[in-house]
RODO-2510 file (C-alpha; in nm, 4 decimals, decimal comma):
residues 557
     n   res          X          Y          Z
     1     m     0,0000     0,0000     0,0000
     2     h     0,1434     0,3322    -0,1073
     3     l     0,1295     0,6005     0,1577
     4     r     0,1151     0,9525     0,0266
     5     v     0,3012     1,1965     0,2456
     6     p     0,1010     1,5169     0,2718
     7     r     0,2687     1,8146     0,1104
     8     p     0,3563     2,0971     0,3520
     9     r     0,1230     2,3941     0,3401
    10     s     0,2336     2,6664     0,1022
    11     l     0,3762     2,9925     0,2285
    12     a     0,0567     3,1737     0,1310
    13     g    -0,1515     2,9145     0,3191
    14     q     0,0674     2,9419     0,6280
    15     l     0,0396     3,3194     0,6249
    16     f    -0,3376     3,2993     0,5764
    17     a    -0,3757     3,0639     0,8741
    18     m    -0,1474     3,2782     1,0879
    19     q    -0,3308     3,5985     0,9967
    20     a    -0,6733     3,4400     1,0488
    21     v    -0,5729     3,3159     1,3957
    22     l    -0,4256     3,6541     1,4796
    23     i    -0,7399     3,8375     1,3712
    24     a    -0,9581     3,5914     1,5653
    25     v    -0,7478     3,6305     1,8814
    26     v    -0,7571     4,0093     1,8538
    27     v    -1,1335     4,0204     1,7933
    28     v    -1,2169     3,7689     2,0700
    29     g    -0,9823     3,9398     2,3129
    30     y    -1,1338     4,2777     2,2351
    31     a    -1,4854     4,1343     2,2732
    32     l    -1,3984     3,9790     2,6114
    33     f    -1,2376     4,3006     2,7304
    34     s    -1,5380     4,5008     2,6119
    35     y    -1,7788     4,2623     2,7883
    36     i    -1,5932     4,2886     3,1192
    37     s    -1,5636     4,6631     3,0801
    38     d    -1,9301     4,7006     2,9875
    39     r    -2,0310     4,4823     3,2829
    40     g    -1,8383     4,7058     3,5200
    41     q    -1,9802     5,0170     3,3579
    42     a    -2,3325     4,8717     3,3839
    43     e    -2,2847     4,8063     3,7563
    44     e    -2,1557     5,1595     3,8084
    45     a    -2,4497     5,3016     3,6146
    46     a    -2,6920     5,0922     3,8193
    47     g    -2,5314     5,2169     4,1408
    48     r    -2,5611     5,5779     4,0280
    49     q    -2,9244     5,5232     3,9255
    50     a    -3,0103     5,3607     4,2608
    51     r    -2,8350     5,6391     4,4519
    52     a    -3,0217     5,9080     4,2579
    53     v    -3,3580     5,7409     4,3214
    54     s    -3,2920     5,6906     4,6950
    55     l    -3,1786     6,0512     4,7384
    56     a    -3,4840     6,1788     4,5509
    57     i    -3,7158     5,9768     4,7778
    58     a    -3,5328     6,0884     5,0922
    59     d    -3,5681     6,4545     4,9912
    60     s    -3,9385     6,4242     4,9069
    61     p    -4,1528     6,6201     5,1630
    62     s    -4,4403     6,3787     5,1109
    63     v    -4,2267     6,0926     5,2375
    64     a    -4,1373     6,2786     5,5571
    65     e    -4,5006     6,3721     5,6012
    66     a    -4,6151     6,0087     5,5543
    67     i    -4,3633     5,8934     5,8144
    68     r    -4,5246     6,1204     6,0726
    69     t    -4,8605     5,9455     6,0261
    70     p    -4,9653     5,6555     6,2501
    71     d    -4,9480     5,4104     5,9525
    72     p    -4,6649     5,5115     5,7140
    73     t    -4,7101     5,1968     5,5029
    74     a    -5,0540     5,3026     5,3844
    75     r    -4,9171     5,6049     5,2032
    76     l    -4,5595     5,4940     5,1302
    77     q    -4,6287     5,1524     4,9684
    78     p    -4,8258     5,2917     4,6720
    79     y    -4,5697     5,5688     4,6380
    80     a    -4,2801     5,3225     4,6300
    81     v    -4,4525     5,1102     4,3648
    82     r    -4,5003     5,4167     4,1408
    83     v    -4,1380     5,5186     4,1850
    84     m    -4,0212     5,1650     4,0959
    85     r    -4,2294     5,1715     3,7799
    86     d    -4,1264     5,5227     3,6753
    87     t    -3,7499     5,4942     3,7499
    88     d    -3,6956     5,1365     3,6252
    89     v    -3,5491     5,0102     3,9512
    90     d    -3,6239     4,6647     4,0875
    91     f    -3,7097     4,7641     4,4421
    92     v    -3,7658     5,0644     4,6685
    93     t    -3,7657     4,9896     5,0411
    94     i    -3,8545     5,2579     5,2957
    95     m    -3,7873     5,1623     5,6569
    96     d    -3,7742     5,3116     6,0017
    97     p    -3,4401     5,4106     6,1590
    98     e    -3,4043     5,0583     6,2981
    99     g    -3,4382     4,8924     5,9567
   100     i    -3,8002     4,7647     5,9819
   101     r    -3,9561     4,7781     5,6360
   102     w    -4,2515     5,0091     5,5678
   103     t    -4,2512     4,9183     5,1937
   104     h    -4,1342     4,6284     4,9793
   105     p    -4,2102     4,4920     4,6287
   106     d    -4,3364     4,1789     4,8080
   107     p    -4,5998     4,3015     5,0577
   108     r    -4,5325     3,9932     5,2683
   109     q    -4,1901     4,1286     5,3551
   110     i    -4,3352     4,4501     5,5061
   111     g    -4,2690     4,4676     5,8774
   112     h    -3,9611     4,2468     5,8581
   113     p    -3,6046     4,3728     5,9075
   114     f    -3,4150     4,5028     5,6022
   115     q    -3,1511     4,2592     5,4728
   116     g    -2,8371     4,4563     5,4216
   117     h    -2,6100     4,7016     5,5883
   118     i    -2,7645     5,0197     5,7265
   119     e    -2,5135     5,1290     5,9874
   120     r    -2,3600     5,4015     5,7777
   121     a    -2,7019     5,5333     5,6789
   122     q    -2,8003     5,5423     6,0456
   123     r    -2,4992     5,7722     6,0974
   124     g    -2,6295     6,0041     5,8235
   125     q    -2,4233     5,8738     5,5228
   126     t    -2,5428     5,7631     5,1800
   127     f    -2,3628     5,4610     5,0311
   128     t    -2,3991     5,1868     4,7685
   129     e    -2,3235     4,8157     4,7907
   130     t    -2,3854     4,4819     4,6237
   131     y    -2,5813     4,2525     4,8505
   132     t    -2,7947     3,9392     4,8243
   133     g    -3,1342     3,9995     4,9777
   134     t    -3,4820     3,8582     4,9406
   135     l    -3,4839     3,9403     4,5662
   136     g    -3,1384     3,7986     4,5044
   137     p    -2,8091     3,9772     4,4395
   138     s    -2,8581     4,3463     4,3711
   139     v    -2,6744     4,6740     4,3526
   140     r    -2,8420     4,9032     4,6044
   141     a    -2,8075     5,2478     4,7584
   142     v    -2,9090     5,3292     5,1198
   143     t    -2,9655     5,6863     5,2382
   144     p    -3,1166     5,8425     5,5545
   145     i    -3,4453     6,0390     5,5623
   146     t    -3,4205     6,3469     5,7831
   147     d    -3,6840     6,5775     5,9288
   148     d    -3,5671     6,8935     6,1055
   149     g    -3,2205     6,7407     6,1315
   150     r    -3,3417     6,4161     6,2824
   151     i    -3,3129     6,0770     6,1080
   152     v    -3,6750     5,9633     6,0870
   153     g    -3,6239     5,6759     5,8427
   154     l    -3,4108     5,5055     5,5810
   155     v    -3,4710     5,4391     5,2129
   156     s    -3,3014     5,1862     4,9859
   157     a    -3,3362     5,1572     4,6055
   158     g    -3,1694     4,8827     4,4049
   159     i    -3,1371     4,7003     4,0746
   160     k    -3,0911     4,3248     4,0597
   161     v    -2,7618     4,1932     3,9236
   162     e    -2,9627     3,9746     3,6887
   163     e    -3,1001     4,2868     3,5194
   164     i    -2,7534     4,4366     3,4996
   165     s    -2,6313     4,1166     3,3293
   166     k    -2,9146     4,1388     3,0782
   167     r    -2,8097     4,4908     2,9858
   168     a    -2,4463     4,3808     2,9444
   169     q    -2,5551     4,0821     2,7358
   170     e    -2,7482     4,3081     2,5017
   171     q    -2,4344     4,5141     2,4505
   172     l    -2,2335     4,1940     2,4129
   173     t    -2,4695     4,0721     2,1405
   174     a    -2,4183     4,3915     1,9425
   175     l    -2,0439     4,3722     2,0049
   176     s    -2,0353     4,0087     1,8925
   177     g    -2,2017     4,1062     1,5662
   178     v    -1,9444     4,3776     1,5064
   179     a    -1,6633     4,1373     1,6009
   180     a    -1,7948     3,8702     1,3636
   181     g    -1,8145     4,1255     1,0839
   182     a    -1,4576     4,2380     1,1538
   183     l    -1,3373     3,8780     1,1594
   184     l    -1,5139     3,8016     0,8310
   185     l    -1,3806     4,1162     0,6644
   186     g    -1,0295     4,0436     0,7899
   187     a    -1,0501     3,6838     0,6673
   188     v    -1,1697     3,7927     0,3208
   189     g    -0,8972     4,0570     0,2963
   190     t    -0,6344     3,8089     0,4127
   191     y    -0,7553     3,5503     0,1625
   192     v    -0,7364     3,7996    -0,1264
   193     i    -0,3863     3,9108    -0,0282
   194     n    -0,2639     3,5544     0,0141
   195     a    -0,4212     3,4454    -0,3136
   196     r    -0,2073     3,7075    -0,4818
   197     l     0,0938     3,5933    -0,2797
   198     r     0,0198     3,2333    -0,3798
   199     r     0,0345     3,3321    -0,7472
   200     h     0,3669     3,5077    -0,6989
   201     t     0,5222     3,2212    -0,5010
   202     h     0,3693     2,9554    -0,7296
   203     g     0,2210     2,7778    -0,4289
   204     m     0,5586     2,6976    -0,2733
   205     n     0,6107     2,6835     0,0994
   206     a     0,8863     2,8587     0,2943
   207     d     1,1252     2,5618     0,2828
   208     e     1,0808     2,5256    -0,0915
   209     l     1,1402     2,8982    -0,1433
   210     s     1,4538     2,8776     0,0712
   211     r     1,5833     2,5816    -0,1304
   212     m     1,5022     2,7600    -0,4556
   213     h     1,6989     3,0618    -0,3369
   214     d     1,9969     2,8399    -0,2452
   215     y     1,9810     2,6641    -0,5839
   216     h     1,9493     3,0006    -0,7561
   217     q     2,2562     3,1407    -0,5810
   218     a     2,4604     2,8263    -0,6447
   219     a     2,3672     2,8141    -1,0137
   220     l     2,4181     3,1860    -1,0534
   221     h     2,7755     3,1781    -0,9313
   222     a     2,8645     2,8399    -1,0824
   223     v     2,7826     2,9392    -1,4411
   224     r     3,0943     3,0640    -1,6198
   225     e     2,8918     3,2545    -1,8758
   226     g     2,7817     3,6022    -1,7833
   227     l     2,4213     3,6551    -1,6745
   228     l     2,2726     4,0013    -1,6466
   229     m     1,9120     4,0872    -1,5574
   230     l     1,7732     4,4369    -1,6155
   231     d     1,4492     4,5758    -1,4769
   232     g     1,1904     4,7754    -1,6713
   233     q     1,3974     5,0946    -1,6341
   234     y     1,7139     4,9222    -1,7654
   235     r     1,8752     4,9139    -1,4235
   236     v     2,0874     4,6186    -1,3146
   237     a     1,8635     4,3912    -1,1101
   238     l     2,1037     4,0953    -1,0952
   239     i     2,4500     4,0102    -1,2229
   240     n     2,6614     3,7034    -1,1563
   241     d     3,0373     3,6762    -1,1088
   242     g     3,0891     3,5851    -1,4727
   243     g     2,8950     3,8907    -1,5896
   244     r     3,1002     4,1262    -1,3709
   245     e     3,4235     3,9724    -1,4969
   246     l     3,3268     3,9798    -1,8653
   247     l     3,1959     4,3369    -1,8544
   248     g     3,4764     4,4564    -1,6295
   249     v     3,2415     4,6321    -1,3863
   250     r     3,2597     4,6723    -1,0091
   251     s     3,0736     4,4437    -0,7712
   252     d     2,8200     4,7021    -0,6476
   253     v     2,6484     4,7757    -0,9789
   254     v     2,3086     4,6357    -0,8755
   255     g     2,0610     4,9209    -0,9060
   256     a     2,2780     5,1210    -1,1467
   257     s     2,1582     5,2117    -1,4957
   258     v     2,3189     5,0320    -1,7906
   259     a     2,4094     5,3709    -1,9374
   260     d     2,6239     5,4431    -1,6274
   261     l     2,8371     5,1267    -1,6427
   262     g     3,0983     5,2807    -1,8732
   263     l     3,0608     5,0131    -2,1425
   264     p     3,1341     5,0730    -2,5120
   265     s     2,8529     5,2585    -2,6865
   266     q     2,7591     4,9725    -2,9189
   267     l     2,7442     4,7219    -2,6335
   268     t     2,5375     4,9664    -2,4270
   269     g     2,3018     5,0104    -2,7230
   270     a     2,2564     4,6346    -2,7505
   271     l     2,1695     4,6085    -2,3800
   272     l     1,9233     4,8986    -2,4038
   273     a     1,7497     4,7631    -2,7134
   274     s     1,3855     4,6674    -2,6696
   275     e     1,3975     4,3943    -2,9335
   276     p     1,5829     4,0633    -2,8804
   277     r     1,9457     4,0331    -2,9888
   278     v     2,0792     3,6941    -3,0975
   279     d     2,4500     3,6025    -3,1020
   280     e     2,5739     3,9568    -3,1590
   281     v     2,9504     4,0067    -3,1314
   282     h     3,0563     4,3075    -2,9233
   283     l     3,3796     4,4318    -2,7759
   284     a     3,4170     4,5051    -2,4068
   285     a     3,7254     4,6605    -2,2507
   286     e     3,9409     4,3493    -2,2882
   287     r     3,7146     4,0833    -2,4345
   288     v     3,5138     3,9837    -2,7368
   289     l     3,1615     3,8959    -2,6221
   290     v     2,8689     3,7184    -2,7823
   291     v     2,5562     3,8906    -2,6530
   292     n     2,2019     3,7511    -2,6426
   293     t     1,9117     3,9520    -2,4997
   294     s     1,5543     3,8470    -2,4367
   295     p     1,2807     4,0734    -2,2949
   296     v     1,0804     3,9513    -1,9953
   297     s     0,7106     4,0248    -2,0371
   298     g     0,3977     3,9382    -1,8449
   299     g     0,1383     4,1664    -1,9963
   300     e     0,3901     4,4500    -1,9681
   301     r     0,7630     4,4897    -2,0147
   302     r     0,9285     4,3813    -1,6918
   303     g     1,2933     4,3777    -1,7935
   304     t     1,5569     4,2018    -2,0000
   305     v     1,7638     3,8873    -1,9535
   306     v     2,1135     3,9130    -2,1042
   307     t     2,3596     3,6278    -2,1506
   308     l     2,7262     3,6912    -2,2273
   309     r     2,9799     3,4468    -2,3694
   310     d     3,3511     3,5162    -2,3899
   311     v     3,4856     3,4398    -2,7370
   312     t     3,8121     3,6312    -2,7058
   313     e     4,0235     3,3180    -2,7440
   314     l     3,7947     3,1841    -3,0151
   315     q     3,8245     3,5102    -3,2074
   316     s     4,2018     3,4999    -3,1731
   317     l     4,2099     3,1408    -3,2936
   318     t     3,9845     3,2374    -3,5827
   319     g     4,2297     3,5114    -3,6777
   320     e     4,5186     3,2686    -3,6582
   321     l     4,3215     3,0204    -3,8680
   322     n     4,2591     3,2876    -4,1308
   323     s     4,6312     3,3627    -4,1327
   324     e     4,7071     2,9934    -4,1760
   325     r     4,4624     2,9783    -4,4644
   326     g     4,6414     3,2726    -4,6198
   327     f     4,9722     3,0990    -4,5723
   328     t     4,8301     2,7868    -4,7323
   329     q     4,7065     2,9804    -5,0335
   330     a     5,0415     3,1541    -5,0622
   331     l     5,2245     2,8207    -5,0427
   332     r     4,9938     2,6753    -5,3061
   333     s     5,0694     2,9674    -5,5334
   334     q     5,4420     2,9439    -5,4603
   335     a     5,4323     2,5699    -5,5279
   336     h     5,2669     2,6360    -5,8630
   337     e     5,5284     2,9001    -5,9424
   338     a     5,8084     2,6662    -5,8302
   339     a     5,6669     2,3928    -6,0528
   340     n     5,6788     2,6296    -6,3497
   341     r     6,0397     2,7176    -6,2733
   342     l     6,1310     2,3506    -6,2280
   343     h     5,9790     2,2723    -6,5674
   344     t     6,1865     2,5526    -6,7114
   345     v     6,5058     2,4060    -6,5579
   346     v     6,4163     2,0564    -6,6862
   347     s     6,3431     2,1892    -7,0340
   348     l     6,6770     2,3738    -7,0474
   349     i     6,8577     2,0536    -6,9458
   350     e     6,6719     1,8548    -7,2124
   351     l     6,7783     2,1129    -7,4688
   352     g     7,1380     2,0561    -7,3652
   353     r     7,1748     2,3976    -7,2075
   354     a     7,2766     2,2793    -6,8605
   355     e     7,4794     2,5878    -6,7706
   356     e     7,1844     2,8189    -6,8327
   357     a     6,9594     2,5838    -6,6259
   358     v     7,1996     2,5980    -6,3291
   359     e     7,2290     2,9746    -6,3574
   360     f     6,8466     3,0170    -6,3636
   361     a     6,7900     2,7872    -6,0647
   362     t     7,0692     2,9431    -5,8591
   363     a     6,9360     3,2957    -5,9158
   364     e     6,5872     3,1971    -5,7946
   365     l     6,7240     3,0331    -5,4804
   366     e     6,9426     3,3316    -5,3990
   367     l     6,6513     3,5729    -5,4382
   368     a     6,4239     3,3703    -5,2105
   369     q     6,6965     3,3277    -4,9491
   370     a     6,7817     3,6970    -4,9638
   371     l     6,4201     3,7853    -4,8942
   372     t     6,4118     3,5562    -4,5898
   373     d     6,7506     3,6749    -4,4626
   374     q     6,6536     4,0392    -4,4917
   375     v     6,3254     3,9921    -4,3004
   376     v     6,4908     3,7885    -4,0258
   377     a     6,7777     4,0358    -4,0027
   378     a     6,5330     4,3218    -3,9474
   379     v     6,2929     4,1336    -3,7204
   380     s     6,4572     3,8307    -3,5665
   381     e     6,1736     3,7782    -3,3148
   382     p     6,0490     3,4442    -3,4534
   383     v     5,6727     3,4994    -3,4335
   384     l     5,6785     3,8411    -3,5990
   385     a     5,9340     3,7255    -3,8560
   386     a     5,7168     3,4295    -3,9554
   387     l     5,4124     3,6568    -3,9699
   388     l     5,5856     3,9093    -4,1954
   389     l     5,7158     3,6387    -4,4297
   390     g     5,3680     3,4950    -4,4633
   391     k     5,2080     3,8379    -4,5107
   392     t     5,4729     3,9247    -4,7685
   393     a     5,3738     3,6221    -4,9761
   394     q     5,0040     3,7000    -4,9380
   395     a     5,0505     4,0632    -5,0356
   396     n     5,2590     3,9624    -5,3359
   397     e     4,9812     3,7327    -5,4574
   398     r     4,7402     4,0299    -5,4407
   399     g     4,9756     4,2579    -5,6290
   400     v     5,0837     4,4582    -5,3251
   401     e     5,4459     4,5184    -5,2312
   402     l     5,5118     4,4689    -4,8591
   403     v     5,8215     4,6482    -4,7323
   404     v     5,9946     4,6123    -4,3950
   405     s     6,1264     4,9574    -4,3132
   406     q     6,4946     5,0280    -4,2555
   407     d     6,3963     5,1580    -3,9107
   408     s     6,3028     4,8067    -3,8019
   409     r     6,5169     4,6305    -3,5462
   410     l     6,3662     4,3690    -3,3155
   411     d     6,5984     4,1022    -3,1759
   412     d     6,4885     3,7621    -3,0519
   413     g     6,4272     3,7457    -2,6761
   414     l     6,3727     4,1191    -2,6481
   415     l     5,9997     4,1030    -2,5764
   416     p     5,8900     4,0297    -2,2156
   417     p     5,6630     3,7342    -2,1226
   418     s     5,3873     3,9840    -2,0377
   419     l     5,3509     4,0527    -2,4113
   420     p     5,2302     3,7200    -2,5578
   421     a     5,2910     3,6276    -2,9189
   422     r     4,9173     3,5878    -2,9812
   423     d     4,8554     3,9559    -2,9091
   424     l     5,1429     4,0583    -3,1370
   425     v     4,9932     3,8495    -3,4174
   426     t     4,6533     4,0081    -3,3540
   427     i     4,7927     4,3616    -3,3636
   428     l     5,0420     4,3434    -3,6484
   429     g     4,8493     4,0863    -3,8540
   430     n     4,5267     4,2881    -3,8566
   431     l     4,7099     4,6132    -3,9289
   432     v     4,8911     4,4547    -4,2249
   433     d     4,5719     4,2921    -4,3583
   434     n     4,3887     4,6238    -4,3341
   435     a     4,6755     4,8037    -4,5098
   436     v     4,6952     4,5440    -4,7913
   437     d     4,3196     4,5795    -4,8476
   438     a     4,3566     4,9573    -4,8661
   439     a     4,6620     4,9519    -5,0958
   440     q     4,5299     4,6929    -5,3406
   441     g     4,4566     4,8610    -5,6695
   442     a     4,6427     5,1825    -5,5813
   443     v     4,9429     5,3087    -5,7770
   444     p     5,1868     5,2307    -5,6336
   445     s     5,0488     4,9411    -5,4272
   446     r     5,2792     4,9355    -5,1281
   447     v     5,2585     4,8593    -4,7558
   448     t     5,5488     4,9560    -4,5295
   449     v     5,5982     4,7883    -4,1918
   450     a     5,8259     4,9084    -3,9121
   451     a     5,8902     4,7196    -3,5870
   452     y     6,1420     4,8489    -3,3334
   453     t     6,1847     4,9530    -2,9709
   454     e     6,2707     5,2957    -2,8347
   455     e     6,3049     5,4714    -2,5039
   456     a     5,9777     5,5907    -2,3541
   457     g     5,9249     5,9188    -2,1724
   458     s     5,8725     5,7379    -1,8384
   459     g     6,2244     5,5931    -1,8428
   460     g     6,1341     5,2493    -1,9750
   461     s     6,1054     5,1315    -2,3330
   462     e     5,8211     5,0578    -2,5677
   463     l     5,7598     4,8473    -2,8752
   464     v     5,6553     5,0435    -3,1826
   465     l     5,4630     4,8697    -3,4627
   466     r     5,3934     5,0982    -3,7582
   467     v     5,2109     5,0093    -4,0785
   468     c     5,1715     5,2552    -4,3682
   469     d     4,9857     5,2031    -4,6958
   470     t     4,9415     5,3900    -5,0219
   471     g     4,5650     5,3619    -5,0240
   472     a     4,2993     5,6318    -5,0034
   473     g     4,3783     5,7119    -4,6398
   474     v     4,1443     5,7791    -4,3484
   475     d     3,9227     6,0836    -4,3169
   476     p     4,0421     6,2747    -4,0043
   477     a     3,6779     6,3057    -3,8991
   478     h     3,6604     5,9247    -3,8846
   479     a     3,9952     5,8736    -3,7108
   480     d     3,8291     5,7294    -3,4017
   481     l     3,5436     5,5506    -3,5802
   482     v     3,7797     5,3195    -3,7715
   483     f     3,8592     5,1384    -3,4442
   484     q     3,4961     5,0710    -3,3589
   485     r     3,3417     4,7350    -3,4313
   486     g     3,1381     4,7334    -3,7522
   487     y     3,3069     5,0341    -3,9149
   488     s     3,4570     4,9609    -4,2539
   489     t     3,5053     5,1420    -4,5835
   490     k     3,5019     4,8091    -4,7690
   491     p     3,2016     4,5988    -4,8769
   492     a     3,0899     4,3454    -4,6211
   493     g     3,2192     3,9994    -4,6817
   494     e     3,1569     3,6618    -4,5260
   495     g     3,1458     3,7025    -4,1502
   496     g     3,1136     4,0806    -4,1775
   497     r     3,3704     4,3591    -4,1726
   498     g     3,4983     4,6055    -3,9169
   499     l     3,6234     4,3695    -3,6443
   500     g     3,9988     4,3608    -3,7170
   501     l     4,0913     4,7144    -3,6114
   502     a     3,8578     4,6894    -3,3129
   503     l     4,0476     4,3788    -3,2002
   504     v     4,3743     4,5656    -3,2506
   505     r     4,2611     4,8492    -3,0236
   506     q     4,1382     4,5998    -2,7656
   507     a     4,4731     4,4177    -2,7588
   508     v     4,6659     4,7473    -2,7381
   509     r     4,4513     4,8697    -2,4491
   510     r     4,4955     4,5379    -2,2711
   511     h     4,8688     4,6151    -2,2519
   512     d     4,8181     4,9857    -2,1639
   513     g     4,9442     5,0929    -2,5040
   514     t     4,8343     5,3565    -2,7531
   515     l     4,7016     5,3257    -3,1077
   516     t     4,6852     5,6140    -3,3517
   517     v     4,6032     5,6686    -3,7188
   518     t     4,7356     5,9614    -3,9206
   519     e     4,8040     6,0447    -4,2849
   520     a     5,1118     5,8762    -4,4264
   521     e     5,3753     6,0592    -4,6295
   522     g     5,2631     6,0681    -4,9882
   523     g     4,9040     5,9786    -4,8945
   524     g     4,7437     5,6713    -4,7476
   525     a     4,7041     5,5798    -4,3806
   526     r     4,9672     5,5434    -4,1097
   527     f     4,8704     5,3190    -3,8153
   528     e     5,1026     5,3117    -3,5159
   529     a     5,0768     5,0969    -3,2026
   530     r     5,2997     5,1595    -2,9020
   531     l     5,3232     4,8938    -2,6296
   532     p     5,5192     4,9569    -2,3069
   533     l     5,7943     4,7036    -2,2327
   534     g     5,9153     4,8243    -1,8934
   535     d     6,2937     4,8351    -1,8692
   536     a     6,3529     4,6061    -2,1679
   537     g     6,4131     4,7514    -2,5070
   538     g     6,6565     4,9211    -2,7272
   539     g     6,6653     5,0686    -3,0696
   540     g     6,8894     5,0367    -3,3613
   541     a     6,9235     5,0492    -3,7329
   542     a     6,8284     4,7718    -3,9686
   543     p     6,9362     4,6502    -4,3080
   544     a     6,7870     4,7988    -4,6190
   545     a     6,4185     4,7682    -4,6915
   546     v     6,2872     4,4242    -4,7767
   547     t     6,0177     4,4052    -5,0425
   548     g     5,7561     4,1448    -5,0969
   549     s     5,7694     4,1333    -5,4765
   550     r     6,0524     4,0090    -5,6914
   551     p     6,1071     4,1563    -6,0314
   552     g     6,0652     3,9066    -6,2970
   553     s     5,8783     3,6577    -6,0852
   554     g     5,5199     3,5763    -6,1431
   555     g     5,2912     3,3086    -6,2658
   556     a     4,9275     3,2333    -6,2398
   557     e     4,7595     2,9311    -6,1030
***
């Protein structure tokens, strides 16, 4: 037999029960207090009423006159009955100074001693008391009757406790009705409020909400991707550790507007957009981010959920892959050209002109070796040297001459470990690619590269990477725009344009460097990146310029 364990009451249900009990306790307590208070007030009112009636009888001249007659009962009994009826008291007893009754509601009690205390009245005082007499418990007042200063009798008027209780019960009935109405109204209001709370908490109890909060916090901080939640006014409602790290913001940004986070304008625009964004690439201070946004709506716009993925390394690998593809294409073209030259050598040998074949082959080898030696002599740092050799071949295939300036001098081992080779490839590779694109088709089609170190103003040294082209140049009004993601003067290709220079600026900023663009001598653009090296560095001259095209060489695939 399967036993079903009852599910704990939801938080809304617990609050409803607690509030209902609280309202019931308050209402019942107030009703009990009111009943006791009203009972006391009713007894006080009865005492005052009895005192007033007894004093009025004692001051009546007709009462004093009747007492002087031989038979006071004959005149006082009817009078007492009328007073009882007119004043709504339960009894009026007139007696002689010794307490023998002249009147009583029950005529059989006339002539018998009064049941109660009369000593104080016999001394001339008026007082009230609660006493059980022939009619039961009653609140009564006793006062002396005087005639020419002499006490000639006593009068007592009283109201039975039973009647006082009836009056209090009538008030209690009305109070109970009011209390029941208050309890019902409070219960309805509590139910409405808790029904709304139940919708917001999805019927979960306090333990479940606590567990959900713990799971939420654990998941929030365990996810490596950035998570950002904005409210309806585009203020940060929630951000996890990954989001703070990827955006490079401080830890106390919750409650701040997105526009005040100091993010790049395009990234800020994406976060402020009302429509969803899917897999958009944006640059932060030091990272390349893939941004997805989704509005949260429930009849009205409540905010935005933003996810951030770091693709900095992926973007760098993509750039390296593109460079490798370029190298591959260049090698394929060089292999085709080498095959043509080899056929030429073989043909000369077959024609019996061996000396001319050796001379032709030797000249080609010397030219290729000279190109490599000149590049390595100028830039012996292996990564940059390999990059320039590859870019030289690529530029040559596109009809652009790539020149390593005579100012270049960069020895192997000069760069510190804090300046990784990947960032150098990103900076110089993208600058060269951009320059080759700009120079292609121009006359002359030339790109000049300079790489050297020099003393910085702060006492250390810095690496200078300069790339000039003979293209159309950069409009001074757009000098800053060229480094923003998405800006390009060229038609968009596969994967889009305008990311290369933005990545260059990001890498330069990551190493606290500077990046500028000015007009080159003779036209075209001059891009210069300066990266601090600390105490390392030195400058020097370099061999003559190395070009990327060889006169007389060519061939088509």
